[in-house]
C-alpha positions in Angstrom: -22.4 18.4 25.0 -24.6 22.1 26.1 -22.9 25.0 27.6 -24.8 24.2 30.7 -23.8 20.8 31.2 -20.6 20.5 32.9 -22.5 22.6 35.6 -20.7 25.0 36.9 -21.6 28.2 36.5 -21.7 31.4 38.8 -24.5 33.2 37.8 -25.0 37.0 38.4 -29.3 38.1 37.7 -29.2 42.0 37.8 -33.0 41.9 38.0 -33.3 45.4 36.2 -35.8 48.6 36.9 -37.6 50.2 34.4 -34.5 53.6 35.0 -31.8 50.7 34.7 -32.4 50.8 31.3 -29.2 53.6 31.4 -26.6 51.0 33.1 -23.8 51.8 32.7 -22.5 48.5 31.3 -18.6 48.9 31.5 -19.1 49.3 34.9 -21.6 45.8 35.2 -18.5 44.0 33.9 -16.5 45.1 36.2 -18.3 44.5 39.3 -19.1 40.5 37.6 -15.6 40.4 36.5 -15.3 40.6 40.5 -17.9 37.7 41.4 -15.4 36.0 38.4 -19.3 35.9 37.4 -19.2 32.5 34.1 -23.4 33.9 33.6 -25.3 36.9 33.5 -28.9 37.5 33.7 -30.3 40.4 33.2 -33.6 42.2 31.7 -34.9 41.7 27.9 -38.4 42.1 27.5 -42.3 41.0 28.8 -43.6 44.0 31.4 -40.5 46.0 29.8 -38.5 45.5 26.6 -35.1 46.7 27.2 -34.2 46.9 23.6 -36.0 49.2 20.5 -38.6 46.0 20.4 -40.6 46.5 16.8 -43.3 44.5 17.8 -47.0 46.8 18.7 -47.4 44.5 22.0 -43.8 44.9 23.7 -43.9 48.4 25.4 -40.5 50.2 25.7 -39.0 51.9 29.3 -38.9 55.3 28.2 -35.8 55.1 30.0 -34.6 53.7 27.0 -31.7 55.6 25.0 -29.3 53.0 23.3 -29.1 49.3 22.9 -28.4 48.3 26.2 -29.5 44.3 25.6 -27.1 44.9 22.5 -24.3 46.3 24.6 -24.7 44.1 27.5 -25.1 40.4 25.7 -22.0 41.7 22.9 -19.5 42.7 26.3 -20.7 39.4 28.1 -19.0 37.3 25.3 -16.2 39.5 25.4 -15.3 38.6 28.8 -16.7 34.5 28.0 -19.5 35.0 29.8 -23.0 32.7 29.1 -25.6 36.1 28.6 -29.2 34.6 30.0 -32.0 36.8 28.5 -34.3 37.9 31.3 -38.2 37.8 30.5 -42.1 38.0 32.9 -45.0 38.1 31.1 -46.9 37.8 33.7 -47.9 41.2 33.7 -47.9 44.1 31.6 -48.1 48.0 31.1 -51.3 49.1 31.5 -51.6 51.1 27.8 -51.6 46.7 26.6 -54.7 46.5 29.2 -56.5 49.7 27.6 -55.8 48.4 23.8 -56.0 44.2 25.4 -59.1 43.7 27.7 -59.1 40.4 26.6 -54.8 39.3 27.5 -55.8 40.8 31.1 -56.8 38.6 34.9 -59.9 39.0 36.0 -61.2 38.3 39.2 -64.6 36.5 40.1 -66.0 39.6 40.2 -65.1 40.5 37.0 -62.2 43.3 37.5 -57.8 43.6 36.5 -55.6 43.4 39.4 -53.4 46.8 38.2 -50.0 47.8 40.3 -49.1 50.8 40.3 -49.9 50.5 36.2 -48.5 47.4 35.8 -51.5 44.8 35.1 -51.5 41.3 35.7 -51.9 39.0 32.7 -53.5 35.8 32.1 -51.8 32.7 30.9 -55.1 31.1 28.7 -55.0 34.9 26.8 -53.2 35.3 23.4 -50.7 37.6 25.4 -48.9 34.4 26.9 -50.5 31.8 24.4 -48.8 33.7 21.2 -47.2 37.2 21.7 -44.8 36.1 24.5 -44.0 33.8 22.1 -43.1 36.6 19.0 -41.3 37.8 21.9 -39.2 35.5 22.4 -38.7 35.2 18.3 -38.0 38.7 18.2 -35.1 38.6 21.2 -33.2 35.2 19.6 -33.7 36.4 16.0 -31.1 39.9 17.6 -29.3 38.6 19.7 -27.0 35.8 20.1 -28.1 34.5 23.6 -27.3 31.7 25.6 -30.9 31.5 27.4 -34.0 32.1 28.0 -35.7 32.9 31.4 -39.0 33.2 32.4 -40.3 34.9 35.7 -43.5 34.3 38.2 -43.8 31.3 35.4 -47.7 30.0 35.8 -50.7 30.9 37.7 -50.7 34.0 39.8 -53.2 34.8 42.6 -51.5 37.7 45.5 -49.2 40.8 44.0 -46.6 42.5 44.5 -47.2 43.3 48.2 -48.8 40.6 49.4 -52.5 40.5 48.7 -54.3 37.6 47.3 -57.0 37.7 44.3 -57.9 34.2 44.2 -58.3 32.4 40.3 -58.7 33.9 36.8 -61.7 33.7 36.2 -61.4 35.6 32.4 -63.4 34.1 29.6 -60.0 32.1 28.9 -59.6 30.6 31.8 -63.7 29.4 32.1 -63.3 28.1 28.3 -59.8 26.1 29.2 -61.3 25.1 32.3 -64.1 23.9 30.7 -62.8 21.7 28.5 -59.7 20.2 30.7 -61.9 18.9 33.6 -65.7 19.4 32.1 -67.3 21.9 34.8 -68.0 25.4 35.1 -64.8 27.0 37.0 -67.0 29.9 38.1 -68.4 27.0 41.0 -65.3 27.3 42.2 -64.0 29.2 44.7 -60.8 28.1 46.9 -59.3 25.0 48.0 -61.5 23.8 49.9 -64.1 23.2 47.3 -65.1 19.6 45.6 -63.7 21.0 42.3 -59.6 21.6 44.2 -58.1 18.8 42.7 -59.6 19.1 39.9 -58.7 23.0 39.5 -55.1 21.9 40.5 -54.7 19.7 37.3 -55.7 22.6 35.5 -53.3 24.9 36.2 -50.7 21.5 35.4 -51.5 20.8 32.4 -52.6 24.4 30.7 -48.4 25.3 31.9 -47.1 21.9 30.5 -48.8 22.8 27.4 -46.8 27.1 27.6 -43.6 25.3 28.1 -43.6 22.5 25.0 -45.2 25.8 23.0 -41.8 27.2 23.9 -39.5 24.7 24.0 -40.9 23.8 20.6 -40.2 26.5 19.0 -36.8 27.8 21.2 -35.4 24.6 20.1 -36.3 23.8 16.7 -34.2 27.1 16.0 -31.7 27.5 18.9 -31.3 23.9 20.1 -28.0 25.8 22.1 -30.2 28.1 23.2 -31.0 27.1 27.4 -34.8 27.1 28.4 -34.8 28.3 32.1 -38.4 28.5 34.4 -39.5 27.5 37.9 -41.5 24.9 36.2 -39.6 21.6 35.6 -41.9 20.6 32.2 -39.4 20.6 29.4 -36.8 22.6 30.6 -32.9 22.3 31.3 -32.5 24.6 33.8 -34.9 24.2 36.6 -34.6 27.0 38.8 -35.7 28.3 42.4 -34.9 30.4 45.1 -33.9 31.3 48.4 -35.2 34.0 50.1 -37.0 35.3 53.1 -40.2 37.5 53.5 -41.4 40.0 57.1 -44.4 38.3 57.1 -43.3 34.5 56.6 -44.1 33.3 59.8 -40.8 32.4 61.9 -38.5 30.0 62.6 -36.4 31.4 59.5 -35.9 27.4 57.4 -32.0 27.8 57.0 -31.5 24.7 54.8 -33.4 26.3 52.1 -30.7 26.2 49.3 -29.6 22.3 50.4 -33.3 21.2 50.3 -34.3 23.5 47.0 -30.6 22.1 45.4 -31.5 18.4 46.6 -34.7 17.7 45.3 -33.8 18.8 41.6 -30.7 16.9 41.2 -31.6 13.1 42.1 -34.9 13.4 40.2 -33.4 15.1 37.1 -30.9 13.6 35.3 -31.4 15.6 32.4 -31.7 18.8 33.8 -29.6 21.0 35.6 -30.4 23.0 38.5 -30.2 27.1 39.5 -31.4 28.1 43.2 -30.8 31.7 43.8 -29.5 33.5 46.8 -31.5 36.7 46.7 -30.3 39.8 48.2 -33.6 41.4 49.7 -34.8 41.0 52.9 -38.2 41.1 51.3 -40.1 42.8 47.6 -40.9 45.6 49.2 -37.5 46.5 51.2 -35.5 45.4 47.8 -32.1 47.4 48.4 -31.6 46.0 52.2 -29.5 43.3 52.3 -29.8 40.2 53.9 -27.6 39.0 56.9 -23.8 38.2 55.1 -23.9 35.0 56.9 -27.2 34.2 55.4 -26.0 34.6 52.6 -23.3 32.3 53.4 -25.2 29.5 54.0 -27.3 29.8 51.0 -24.2 29.5 48.3 -22.2 27.1 50.5 -25.2 24.9 50.3 -25.5 25.4 46.4 -22.2 24.1 46.2 -22.7 21.1 48.6 -26.0 20.1 47.2 -24.3 19.7 43.9 -25.2 23.4 41.9 -23.4 26.3 41.3 -23.9 29.1 42.3 -26.4 32.3 41.4 -26.7 35.0 43.1 -29.5 38.3 42.8 -30.0 41.7 42.9 -32.1 43.7 41.9 -30.9 47.1 40.0 -27.7 47.7 38.4 -25.0 47.7 40.4 -24.7 51.3 39.7 -25.5 53.5 43.1 -26.6 49.9 44.9 -27.0 50.8 48.0 -26.6 48.6 50.7 -23.1 45.8 50.0 -22.5 43.6 53.0 -22.8 41.0 50.9 -21.2 41.6 48.1 -17.6 41.0 49.9 -19.3 37.7 51.1 -20.7 36.7 47.8 -17.4 36.9 45.8 -15.5 35.0 48.0 -17.7 31.9 47.3 -17.4 33.0 43.5 -14.0 33.0 43.8 -13.6 29.6 45.4 -16.0 28.1 43.1 -13.8 29.2 40.3 -11.4 28.1 41.3 -12.6 24.7 41.9 -14.7 24.4 39.5 -13.8 21.3 37.8 -14.0 19.2 42.0 -18.0 21.0 42.5 -19.2 20.6 38.7 -19.4 16.7 39.1 -20.2 15.6 42.8 -21.2 12.2 42.7 -24.3 11.0 45.8 -23.0 8.6 48.2 -25.8 8.4 50.0 -27.6 5.7 51.1 -30.2 6.5 52.3 -33.1 8.4 49.8 -36.6 11.2 51.1 -39.4 11.0 49.7 -40.5 14.8 48.8 -44.2 14.7 48.8 -46.1 16.4 46.5 -49.2 16.7 49.2 -49.4 20.2 50.2 -50.8 18.9 54.3 -47.1 17.0 54.1 -44.8 20.4 53.9 -44.1 20.3 57.4 -43.5 16.1 58.0 -41.3 15.8 55.2 -39.2 19.3 56.1 -38.8 17.8 60.1 -37.7 14.5 57.9 -34.7 16.9 56.1 -33.7 18.6 59.1 -33.1 15.2 61.2 -31.1 13.6 58.9 -29.1 16.8 58.2 -28.1 17.4 61.7 -27.7 13.8 62.5 -24.9 14.0 59.6 -26.1 11.2 57.8 -26.1 11.4 54.4 -28.9 11.4 51.8 -30.7 12.2 48.9 -33.9 13.8 47.6 -36.7 12.9 44.8 -39.9 14.5 43.8 -42.9 12.0 44.8 -44.0 12.2 40.8 -40.5 11.3 39.6 -40.6 7.7 41.9 -41.1 5.5 39.0 -38.6 6.9 36.2 -35.9 6.9 39.5 -36.8 3.4 40.8 -33.2 2.1 39.7 -31.7 5.2 42.5 -34.3 3.4 44.9 -33.0 0.5 44.3 -29.4 1.2 44.8 -30.0 2.3 48.2 -30.3 0.6 52.3 -33.3 2.9 52.7 -36.3 4.8 51.6 -38.5 7.1 53.4 -41.8 7.9 52.2 -43.7 10.8 54.6 -46.8 11.8 53.6 -47.8 10.4 50.3 -51.3 11.0 49.9 -53.0 9.8 46.7 -49.9 7.9 45.0 -50.3 7.3 41.5 -50.5 4.4 40.4 -46.6 3.8 38.5 -45.6 5.2 41.6 -47.3 2.1 43.7 -46.1 -0.1 40.7 -42.6 0.9 40.7 -42.3 0.5 45.1 -43.7 -2.3 45.2 -40.9 -3.6 42.2 -37.8 -1.9 44.3 -39.8 -3.6 47.7 -39.1 -7.5 46.4 -36.0 -6.7 44.8 -35.2 -7.0 48.9 
């Protein structure tokens, strides 16, 4: 059995800034013990390396004066905690752009996105297709980490300030789009274009390809290392987030953690869900936390729906200015530690399954039904549309299956639904 299979994660993520390379690791460990955390996620490489990398393409933060990654891994293991190394290959330091401009995102006019010295990379470039694997290999060869996580995996069309730039039209993307879809990428202009379905297919195919590469590399040499990101293909732990944004339309969706967890738990039997409660109210206000009540709701929804606990702060604990959420998070983490033998092995008693549709336009209907069922106190599970065929045995075991907004179901999905219906 793998270390994550028990579904008892109490994970703290320290999303380090570049200047945190000189952090006090002993103080970090003391803080983690206050939470009774059993997993630490911390930055390793990608945009910045928090270890003395020897790779030409891996920018090492100049604030690194000792191997903080080695110290953190060692001390976490001494306290019987697992360590997940965090990577972000969606962007790279501008010095790499100067040396290898072919690795980076280009808009329709051929311009890069340089966000205060950090430049967007392209998933189809050699940087993500080859160099990222070299970075992963270097970290796994040097450090006995227990898992790896990829932030902002896939195609990024926005910068950190929410500015929209659209698809990448670099030479790599144009070539791959032609190979996969048989059309010219430059003809595609956005969601209303006739090529939009083809572009979504292109994104999915290429995302799955790189995840398969990562899976094959890691599992061939380090089968005990968990792979985690936001995409479900070839990963062990699917990561999701409960977060807020000052520009997001109101009212606040209060079932974020419940829905994030529920949509994974019954959709895959061989994957874990870890839903992260983001402390910050917004990326641009990263040192101001949400209401403690919001944190409490998210964390309790996590464990009530079948997940462990996952809490993220930007930077190190040392000097963190808004600590209002820490006591409530610590209380729930400790509660989970005292009762983990129960929460790691919950079984569903639901007699209703709500299907989560893949069509973007069906989201409001689905969420409305989710809210109605919750507030009517009707026990229900969620299965995502693309997993209907694989989970058909679960549909056959309940009294009601609700199918909101399905538009173009695949043939296997239709056959599975007809088979379930014929068994009634």
